[in-house]
C-alpha positions as CSV (number, residue, x, y, z in Angstrom):
1,M,-14.4,6.4,-14.8
2,G,-12.1,8.6,-13.2
3,R,-8.2,8.0,-13.9
4,A,-5.1,8.6,-12.0
5,D,-4.7,12.1,-13.9
6,G,-8.2,13.3,-12.7
7,S,-9.6,12.8,-16.4
8,G,-13.1,11.3,-16.5
9,R,-13.9,12.7,-13.1
10,M,-17.7,12.4,-11.6
11,V,-19.0,14.1,-8.7
12,S,-22.5,14.6,-6.9
13,P,-24.5,17.7,-7.1
14,E,-25.4,19.5,-3.8
15,G,-28.3,17.6,-2.1
16,A,-27.6,14.4,-4.0
17,D,-29.8,11.4,-2.8
18,D,-27.8,9.3,-0.1
19,A,-30.5,7.0,0.8
20,G,-29.4,3.9,2.3
21,T,-25.5,4.7,2.5
22,G,-23.5,5.0,5.5
23,I,-20.1,4.0,4.5
24,L,-17.4,6.8,3.5
25,H,-14.0,6.3,1.8
26,V,-12.0,9.2,2.1
27,D,-8.8,9.6,-0.1
28,M,-6.4,12.6,0.1
29,D,-5.4,13.8,-3.3
30,A,-1.8,13.4,-4.5
31,F,-1.0,13.2,-0.8
32,Y,2.8,13.4,-0.8
33,A,2.9,16.1,-3.4
34,A,0.1,18.3,-1.8
35,V,2.1,18.0,1.5
36,E,5.2,19.3,-0.5
37,V,3.4,22.1,-1.8
38,L,2.0,23.1,1.8
39,H,5.7,23.3,2.8
40,D,6.9,25.2,-0.4
41,P,4.0,27.2,-1.9
42,S,6.1,28.0,-4.9
43,L,5.4,24.5,-6.3
44,R,1.9,24.9,-6.6
45,G,0.5,24.3,-9.9
46,K,4.1,22.8,-11.2
47,P,4.6,19.1,-12.2
48,L,6.1,17.4,-9.3
49,I,7.6,14.0,-8.8
50,I,8.1,12.8,-5.3
51,G,11.3,10.5,-5.3
52,A,15.0,10.4,-4.9
53,V,16.7,12.6,-7.3
54,D,18.7,9.9,-9.2
55,A,17.1,8.3,-12.0
56,R,17.4,4.8,-10.5
57,S,14.8,5.7,-7.9
58,V,11.2,5.1,-8.4
59,V,8.2,7.7,-8.2
60,S,6.6,7.7,-4.7
61,S,3.9,10.0,-5.8
62,A,3.4,12.7,-8.3
63,S,1.1,15.8,-8.7
64,Y,-1.9,15.8,-11.1
65,E,0.1,18.1,-13.3
66,A,3.0,15.5,-13.7
67,R,0.2,12.7,-14.1
68,R,-1.3,14.1,-17.2
69,F,2.2,13.4,-18.8
70,G,1.7,9.8,-17.9
71,V,3.8,9.7,-14.8
72,R,2.7,7.2,-12.3
73,S,3.8,5.9,-8.8
74,A,6.1,3.1,-8.9
75,M,7.5,4.1,-12.4
76,P,11.3,4.6,-12.5
77,V,12.2,8.5,-12.1
78,G,14.3,8.4,-15.2
79,Q,11.4,7.1,-17.2
80,A,8.9,9.5,-15.5
81,L,11.4,12.7,-16.4
82,R,11.2,11.4,-20.2
83,L,7.5,11.6,-20.1
84,C,7.7,15.2,-18.2
85,P,11.0,16.7,-18.6
86,Q,9.8,19.8,-17.0
87,A,8.9,18.0,-13.8
88,I,10.5,18.9,-10.5
89,V,11.9,16.1,-8.5
90,V,11.3,16.6,-4.8
91,P,12.8,14.2,-2.1
92,P,10.3,12.7,0.0
93,H,9.8,13.6,3.6
94,F,8.0,10.8,5.4
95,D,8.0,12.7,8.8
96,R,5.9,15.4,7.2
97,Y,3.7,13.0,5.7
98,R,3.0,11.0,8.9
99,A,2.5,14.2,10.8
100,V,-0.3,15.4,8.5
101,S,-1.7,12.1,8.2
102,A,-2.1,11.9,12.0
103,Q,-3.9,15.2,11.9
104,V,-6.3,14.1,9.1
105,M,-7.2,10.7,11.0
106,E,-7.9,12.9,14.1
107,I,-10.4,14.7,12.1
108,F,-12.0,11.6,11.0
109,R,-12.1,10.2,14.6
110,S,-13.9,13.5,15.8
111,I,-16.7,12.6,13.5
112,T,-17.1,8.8,14.4
113,P,-15.1,6.6,16.2
114,L,-15.5,3.8,13.4
115,V,-12.5,4.6,11.4
116,E,-10.4,2.1,9.4
117,P,-7.1,3.5,7.9
118,L,-6.2,1.8,4.9
119,S,-2.9,3.6,4.4
120,I,-1.2,6.8,5.1
121,D,-3.8,8.8,3.1
122,E,-7.0,7.0,3.0
123,A,-9.5,5.6,5.3
124,F,-13.1,4.1,5.6
125,L,-15.6,5.7,7.9
126,D,-18.9,4.2,9.2
127,V,-21.2,7.2,9.7
128,R,-24.5,5.4,10.2
129,G,-24.5,6.3,13.7
130,A,-23.5,9.8,13.3
131,R,-26.7,11.1,11.9
132,R,-28.0,12.7,15.2
133,L,-24.7,14.9,15.5
134,W,-23.8,15.5,11.9
135,G,-26.5,14.7,9.6
136,T,-27.0,12.3,6.6
137,P,-24.0,10.8,5.1
138,G,-23.6,13.1,2.3
139,E,-23.8,15.9,4.8
140,V,-21.0,14.2,6.9
141,A,-18.9,13.9,3.6
142,R,-19.2,17.4,2.9
143,L,-18.2,18.4,6.5
144,I,-15.1,16.3,6.4
145,R,-14.0,17.7,3.2
146,R,-14.5,21.4,4.4
147,R,-12.6,20.5,7.8
148,V,-9.6,18.7,6.2
149,F,-9.1,21.6,3.9
150,A,-9.7,24.2,6.7
151,E,-7.3,22.5,8.9
152,T,-4.6,21.3,6.7
153,G,-5.0,23.2,3.4
154,L,-5.4,19.8,1.6
155,T,-8.0,18.3,-0.4
156,A,-9.8,15.0,-0.1
157,S,-12.0,12.9,-2.4
158,V,-14.8,11.0,-0.8
159,G,-17.0,8.2,-2.0
160,V,-20.4,7.5,-0.2
161,A,-22.1,4.2,-0.4
162,A,-23.9,1.2,1.2
163,T,-20.7,-0.8,1.0
164,K,-17.0,-0.5,1.3
165,H,-16.2,-1.7,-2.3
166,V,-18.6,0.8,-3.9
167,A,-17.4,3.5,-1.5
168,K,-13.8,2.9,-2.6
169,M,-14.8,2.8,-6.5
170,A,-16.8,6.2,-6.1
171,S,-13.8,8.1,-4.4
172,T,-11.5,7.0,-7.2
173,I,-14.0,8.3,-9.7
174,A,-14.4,11.7,-7.9
175,K,-10.8,12.6,-8.0
176,P,-9.4,15.0,-7.4
177,D,-11.1,17.2,-4.9
178,G,-14.6,15.4,-5.4
179,L,-17.6,14.1,-3.8
180,L,-19.5,11.0,-5.3
181,I,-22.5,9.6,-3.7
182,V,-24.0,6.3,-4.8
183,P,-27.4,5.8,-3.1
184,A,-28.1,2.2,-2.2
185,R,-30.8,1.7,-4.9
186,D,-28.5,2.8,-7.7
187,T,-25.7,0.4,-6.7
188,Q,-26.3,-2.1,-9.6
189,G,-26.6,0.7,-12.2
190,F,-23.4,2.4,-10.9
191,L,-21.4,-0.9,-11.2
192,D,-22.7,-2.4,-14.3
193,P,-20.8,-0.3,-16.9
194,R,-17.5,0.0,-15.0
195,P,-14.5,-1.9,-16.4
196,V,-13.3,-5.0,-14.5
197,R,-10.0,-3.0,-13.5
198,A,-11.9,-0.5,-11.5
199,M,-13.1,-3.3,-9.0
200,W,-11.2,-2.9,-5.8
201,G,-8.9,-5.8,-5.4
202,V,-8.9,-6.9,-9.1
203,G,-5.1,-6.6,-10.2
204,P,-3.9,-6.6,-13.4
205,K,-3.3,-10.2,-14.1
206,A,-6.9,-11.0,-12.9
207,A,-8.2,-8.2,-15.3
208,E,-6.1,-9.7,-18.2
209,A,-7.5,-13.2,-17.5
210,L,-11.1,-11.8,-17.6
211,E,-10.6,-9.6,-20.5
212,S,-9.2,-12.4,-22.6
213,R,-12.5,-14.1,-22.2
214,A,-14.6,-10.9,-23.3
215,I,-15.4,-10.4,-19.7
216,R,-14.6,-6.5,-19.8
217,T,-17.4,-4.8,-17.4
218,I,-18.9,-5.6,-14.2
219,E,-22.2,-6.4,-15.9
220,D,-20.1,-9.0,-18.0
221,I,-19.1,-10.5,-14.6
222,R,-22.6,-10.8,-13.5
223,R,-23.9,-12.5,-16.6
224,T,-20.7,-15.0,-16.9
225,P,-21.4,-18.3,-15.7
226,P,-19.7,-19.4,-12.4
227,H,-17.5,-22.1,-14.1
228,V,-16.1,-19.6,-16.6
229,L,-15.2,-17.2,-13.8
230,E,-13.3,-20.1,-11.8
231,R,-11.5,-21.2,-15.0
232,A,-10.4,-17.5,-15.4
233,I,-9.4,-16.7,-11.9
234,G,-10.0,-19.5,-9.6
235,P,-12.9,-20.5,-7.4
236,A,-12.1,-18.3,-4.5
237,G,-11.4,-15.0,-6.7
238,A,-14.6,-15.9,-8.9
239,A,-16.8,-16.2,-5.8
240,R,-15.6,-12.9,-4.4
241,I,-16.0,-10.7,-7.7
242,A,-19.4,-12.3,-8.4
243,Q,-20.6,-11.1,-5.0
244,L,-19.1,-7.7,-5.6
245,A,-20.4,-7.3,-9.2
246,R,-24.0,-7.8,-7.3
247,G,-23.2,-5.1,-4.9
248,I,-22.8,-7.5,-2.1
249,D,-20.0,-6.7,0.2
250,P,-20.6,-7.6,4.1
251,R,-17.2,-6.4,5.3
252,E,-17.6,-3.9,8.2
253,V,-15.4,-1.0,8.9
254,E,-12.5,-2.4,11.2
255,T,-11.2,-0.3,13.7
256,T,-8.4,-2.3,14.8
257,R,-6.1,-3.5,11.9
258,V,-4.0,-6.5,12.3
259,E,-0.8,-6.6,10.2
260,K,-1.0,-9.4,7.8
261,S,2.8,-9.2,6.9
262,I,5.8,-7.1,7.7
263,G,8.6,-6.5,5.2
264,H,11.4,-4.3,4.2
265,E,13.0,-4.0,0.6
266,E,15.8,-2.0,-0.9
267,T,16.7,-0.7,-4.2
268,F,20.5,-0.7,-5.1
269,E,22.4,2.2,-6.4
270,T,23.7,0.0,-9.2
271,D,22.4,-3.3,-10.3
272,V,24.2,-6.1,-8.2
273,S,25.4,-9.5,-9.4
274,D,27.4,-10.3,-6.4
275,V,25.7,-13.2,-4.5
276,E,27.4,-12.9,-1.2
277,L,26.2,-9.2,-1.2
278,L,22.7,-10.2,-2.0
279,R,22.9,-12.5,0.9
280,A,24.3,-10.0,3.2
281,E,21.6,-7.6,2.3
282,L,18.9,-10.3,2.8
283,L,20.2,-11.0,6.4
284,R,20.2,-7.1,7.0
285,L,16.5,-6.7,5.9
286,S,15.7,-9.8,7.9
287,D,17.1,-8.1,11.0
288,R,14.8,-5.1,10.7
289,V,11.9,-7.5,10.0
290,G,12.6,-9.3,13.1
291,A,13.0,-6.3,14.9
292,R,9.6,-5.0,14.0
293,L,8.0,-8.3,14.7
294,R,9.1,-8.3,18.1
295,R,8.1,-4.7,18.7
296,A,4.7,-5.7,17.6
297,G,4.6,-9.0,19.6
298,L,4.0,-11.2,16.7
299,E,5.9,-14.0,14.9
300,A,6.0,-15.1,11.4
301,A,4.9,-18.7,10.2
302,G,6.0,-18.0,6.6
303,V,8.9,-15.9,4.9
304,A,8.9,-14.3,1.4
305,I,11.5,-12.7,-0.8
306,K,11.1,-10.2,-3.8
307,V,13.7,-9.9,-6.4
308,R,13.6,-7.3,-9.2
309,F,16.1,-7.5,-12.0
310,S,17.7,-5.0,-13.9
311,D,15.0,-5.4,-16.8
312,F,12.4,-4.7,-14.2
313,S,11.0,-8.2,-14.2
314,T,10.1,-9.1,-10.8
315,I,9.6,-12.6,-8.9
316,T,8.6,-13.5,-5.5
317,R,9.4,-16.8,-3.7
318,S,8.0,-17.9,-0.4
319,A,8.4,-20.8,2.3
320,T,6.8,-22.0,5.6
321,L,9.0,-22.1,8.6
322,P,9.1,-25.1,10.7
323,D,7.9,-22.9,13.7
324,P,6.7,-19.3,14.1
325,T,9.5,-17.0,14.9
326,A,10.6,-13.2,15.2
327,V,14.4,-14.0,15.2
328,G,15.9,-12.2,12.4
329,Q,18.8,-14.7,11.9
330,R,16.1,-17.7,11.3
331,I,14.1,-15.4,8.9
332,G,17.4,-14.4,7.1
333,E,18.3,-18.1,6.9
334,A,15.1,-18.9,5.3
335,A,15.2,-15.9,2.8
336,R,18.6,-16.8,1.8
337,E,17.6,-20.5,0.9
338,L,14.8,-18.9,-1.0
339,L,17.6,-17.0,-3.0
340,G,19.6,-19.7,-3.6
341,A,16.8,-21.4,-5.7
342,V,16.3,-18.4,-7.8
343,D,18.0,-18.3,-11.3
344,L,20.0,-15.0,-11.1
345,R,20.0,-14.8,-14.9
346,L,20.4,-10.7,-14.6
347,P,21.8,-8.4,-12.2
348,I,19.6,-7.4,-9.3
349,R,18.0,-4.0,-9.0
350,L,15.9,-4.7,-5.8
351,I,15.5,-7.1,-3.0
352,G,13.3,-7.6,-0.2
353,V,12.1,-9.7,2.7
354,R,8.7,-10.1,4.1
355,A,7.4,-12.1,7.2
356,E,4.1,-13.6,6.5
357,R,1.0,-15.4,8.3
358,L,1.6,-13.6,11.3
359,V,0.7,-14.9,14.7
360,P,0.9,-13.4,18.3
361,A,4.1,-14.4,19.9
362,G,4.1,-17.7,21.8
363,S,0.8,-18.8,20.2
364,G,3.1,-21.6,18.6
365,G,3.1,-23.3,21.9
366,A,5.8,-24.7,24.0
367,R,8.8,-26.6,22.3
368,L,11.1,-29.5,23.7
369,W,14.0,-27.5,22.6
370,D,14.7,-24.1,21.1
371,D,17.1,-23.8,18.5
372,D,16.7,-20.1,18.4
373,E,17.4,-19.4,22.0
374,D,20.9,-18.4,21.7
375,W,20.0,-15.9,18.8
376,R,16.9,-14.8,20.5
377,R,18.9,-13.6,23.5
378,V,21.4,-11.8,21.2
379,E,18.6,-10.0,19.4
380,N,16.7,-9.0,22.4
381,A,20.1,-7.4,23.7
382,L,20.2,-5.8,20.2
383,D,16.9,-4.3,20.7
384,G,17.7,-2.8,23.9
385,A,20.8,-1.3,22.5
386,L,19.0,0.2,19.5
387,A,16.3,1.8,21.9
388,R,19.0,3.4,23.8
389,F,21.3,4.5,21.5
390,G,19.5,4.5,18.1
391,R,19.9,2.5,14.7
392,G,23.4,2.2,13.4
393,A,24.9,2.1,16.8
394,V,25.0,-1.7,16.9
395,T,25.4,-3.8,13.8
396,R,26.7,-7.2,12.6
397,A,30.3,-7.4,11.9
398,T,29.7,-9.2,8.6
399,F,28.0,-5.9,7.4
400,L,31.1,-3.8,8.5
401,R,33.2,-6.1,6.3
402,E,31.0,-5.3,3.2
403,G,33.0,-2.4,2.1
404,E,31.5,-2.5,-1.5
405,R,27.9,-2.3,0.1
406,D,28.6,1.3,1.0
407,A,29.4,2.3,-2.6
408,R,26.9,-0.1,-4.4
409,G,24.5,-0.9,-1.6
410,P,20.7,0.0,-1.0
411,A,20.0,3.7,-0.8
412,H,16.2,3.9,-1.4
413,P,14.0,2.5,1.5
414,R,10.4,1.9,0.2
415,P,8.1,4.5,1.4
416,P,4.9,3.9,3.2
417,A,2.0,3.2,0.8
418,D,0.6,6.1,-0.9
419,S,-2.6,5.4,-2.8
420,D,-3.7,9.0,-3.7
């Protein structure tokens, strides 16, 4: 099984059997770090940590040279530097990453229109209809890897399989800079020896629950009675992994991706115990969430907050809204109520707000009265001002009074997802 540092890598030989396949998962290798090396070739071959230079930031990505020391995404930069003291910390440049991502996705779409981006650096492709133009799925995968390298200077790992789940697993095992093909008839043999943690969508808690019952491999999942799986991870999760363990995955490549949630979170320069500062930050983040909802023509039926304490323990709390909304004030009020029910036993390192259960704007139907009418009018005016003058030109007066926030306030916006 390939790991984040590239050890355990498996690749297919030239001309490998690709019968019955047609789904590709293409994943760029250590994407953020690789783009930084393109910008500054003197960084090539060195252990790189992408993150803010202060030790309280978290690692956005790391080169494979750093990963071999145990450095991982989402790890505090201070911890990463203790593991790899010789690493070079490079601040993230998201504009560069987005530009290169757009270039890579355009290469994919020149091969097939059936492209489903999963994040800034990975996508599923359905190439079953591309055989006449480009050849078999294995040949298409090799073409994509050649073109990505020739046109961007970056490497990509590709998994080729009959289903999305197996293709995703295969690309992970092939990293870095590899291609792994799993022909349809070999699907079960490929899956059976893999650890449960290798399954796409099985998180650490689910894996621990399964392993505590001696369910350690995908073959173990196949051989475990349904009621035992249900006790471990619940009926819905049990049914899903039972199918995946048998190579059954009916999900198609979706070319239009509907956002399931929209959120913002911030890490503070120093841990915060001031409840009023936290409440102000929740409102500021809620304003940003509301603006994104309005731009997307969506409303939220639910709100969630995320709180990370100084000891790195993290909790989430969620609530259903009386009516779907895209009004930042309403989202902020719900977020503040959720915070009020949290036991703030330790200072807070990170706080976040997320709008959930999104629906098209106006789909909630007509209401006898609209409690948010005044706020909606204000926020629509703010949207116009921001579009004309840019972020920072207009803000709430309450934020201007938070003098402490400038000194202690959030400094590290969470980056776009980088799966590498």
